[in-house]
C-alpha positions in Angstrom: 19.1 -13.0 20.0 17.0 -15.8 21.2 15.2 -17.0 18.1 16.0 -17.5 14.4 12.8 -15.9 13.4 10.5 -13.3 14.8 6.9 -12.0 14.1 5.6 -8.5 14.6 2.3 -6.7 14.1 1.9 -3.1 13.0 -1.2 -0.8 12.8 -1.7 2.8 11.7 -4.7 5.0 11.0 -5.0 8.6 9.6 -7.9 10.9 8.7 -8.6 11.8 5.1 -8.5 15.5 4.4 -8.6 17.9 1.5 -5.4 19.4 0.1 -3.0 16.5 0.5 -1.9 13.7 -1.9 -3.0 10.2 -1.1 0.1 8.0 -0.6 -0.3 4.4 0.3 2.4 1.8 0.2 4.8 4.3 -1.2 2.7 5.1 -4.3 0.6 8.1 -5.0 -3.1 7.3 -5.8 -5.3 9.7 -7.6 -8.0 10.7 -5.1 -9.5 14.1 -4.0 -8.3 13.6 -0.4 -5.1 12.5 1.2 -4.1 11.4 4.7 -3.4 13.9 7.5 -0.1 13.3 9.2 3.1 14.9 10.4 4.9 13.0 7.6 3.3 12.1 4.3 0.7 10.1 6.2 1.4 6.7 4.5 -0.5 4.4 6.8 0.7 1.3 4.9 4.4 2.1 5.3 4.0 3.2 8.9 2.3 -0.1 9.8 5.0 -2.0 7.9 7.6 -0.1 9.9 5.9 -0.8 13.2 5.5 -4.5 12.4 9.2 -4.8 11.5 10.2 -2.9 14.6 8.0 -5.0 16.8 9.4 -8.2 15.5 12.9 -7.0 16.3 11.8 -5.7 19.8 12.8 -2.2 18.9 11.0 1.1 19.7 8.0 2.0 17.5 7.9 4.7 14.8 6.4 7.2 17.2 9.5 6.9 19.4 12.0 6.9 16.5 10.3 9.6 14.4 8.2 11.7 16.8 5.6 14.1 15.3 6.9 16.8 17.6 10.2 16.8 15.6 10.2 19.3 12.7 12.8 17.1 10.9 9.9 14.7 10.1 7.4 17.3 8.9 6.2 16.0 5.5 8.8 13.3 5.5 8.7 10.6 2.8 7.7 7.4 4.6 10.0 5.4 2.3 12.9 7.2 3.8 11.6 6.4 7.3 11.1 2.8 6.4 14.7 2.6 5.0 16.0 3.7 8.4 13.8 1.1 10.1 15.3 -1.6 7.8 18.8 -0.4 8.8 17.8 -0.7 12.5 16.4 -4.1 12.1 19.6 -5.2 10.3 21.7 -3.8 13.1 19.6 -5.9 15.5 20.7 -8.9 13.5 17.6 -9.6 11.4 16.3 -9.1 7.9 12.7 -9.1 6.7 11.3 -12.4 5.6 7.7 -11.6 4.5 5.0 -8.9 5.0 1.2 -9.3 4.9 -0.9 -6.1 4.8 -4.6 -5.3 5.1 -5.5 -1.8 4.0 -8.9 -0.8 5.5 -10.5 1.8 3.2 -14.0 2.5 2.1 -12.8 4.8 -0.7 -10.9 4.9 -2.9 -11.3 1.3 -4.1 -7.8 -0.1 -4.0 -8.0 -3.3 -6.0 -6.1 -2.0 -9.0 -3.3 -0.7 -6.7 -2.6 -3.7 -4.6 0.1 -5.2 -6.8 1.9 -1.8 -7.2 1.8 -1.3 -3.4 3.2 -4.8 -2.8 6.1 -4.2 -5.3 6.8 -0.8 -3.7 6.9 -2.3 -0.2 9.1 -5.2 -1.4 11.6 -2.9 -3.0 11.7 -0.6 0.1 12.5 -3.5 2.5 14.7 -5.6 0.1 12.3 -8.5 -0.5 11.2 -10.3 -3.6 7.7 -9.1 -4.7 6.2 -12.6 -3.9 7.2 -12.1 -0.2 4.8 -9.2 0.2 1.0 -9.4 0.1 -1.5 -6.5 0.1 -5.2 -7.0 0.7 -7.8 -4.2 0.5 -10.9 -4.4 2.7 -13.8 -2.1 3.3 -15.6 -1.6 6.7 -18.9 -2.3 5.0 -20.1 1.3 5.9 -19.5 0.8 9.6 -17.7 3.4 11.8 -15.4 6.2 10.8 -13.5 4.0 8.3 -16.8 2.8 6.8 -17.8 6.5 6.4 -14.6 7.1 4.5 -13.3 9.5 7.1 -9.9 7.8 7.1 -7.8 4.8 6.1 -6.1 2.3 8.3 -3.6 -0.5 7.8 -2.8 -3.7 9.7 0.4 -5.5 9.0 2.1 -8.8 10.1 5.8 -9.1 9.3 8.3 -11.8 10.0 12.1 -11.5 10.4 14.8 -14.1 10.1 18.4 -14.0 11.4 20.6 -12.1 9.1 23.4 -14.2 7.8 26.2 -12.1 6.3 28.0 -13.6 3.3 
């Protein structure tokens, strides 16, 4: 290890489709469409995982949990994130803070931001105040602005893990 702290960036995007639950940040949101994906399609937790992995200089979630592996079909992204946190700890780090931007035209996510932040914090072992979730629209521009999908961008920092 060469630094006492590290920063990583994560991004994920999935298409909205009929017949799937909408899960964002580990919580289910009432909406007529959900995100298409090999796992549960939770773009928020996927982006969080990639940000943590990137900060620790570890392989991304596509390498760790490939969509060609039937073991991850409909997988709960909270379980995948738990494995990421274990890998980050094995690399000598622990999460310090997480900042998320969820890009979605619909549904409106304002009322869910705090619940998502608490869910993420619990999943990675942080105090709720160390996780921030913002919701932004694309102002009607592009595929996200046409409500064809949802994306998430995350920045996460890690600090050296100090065992007691």
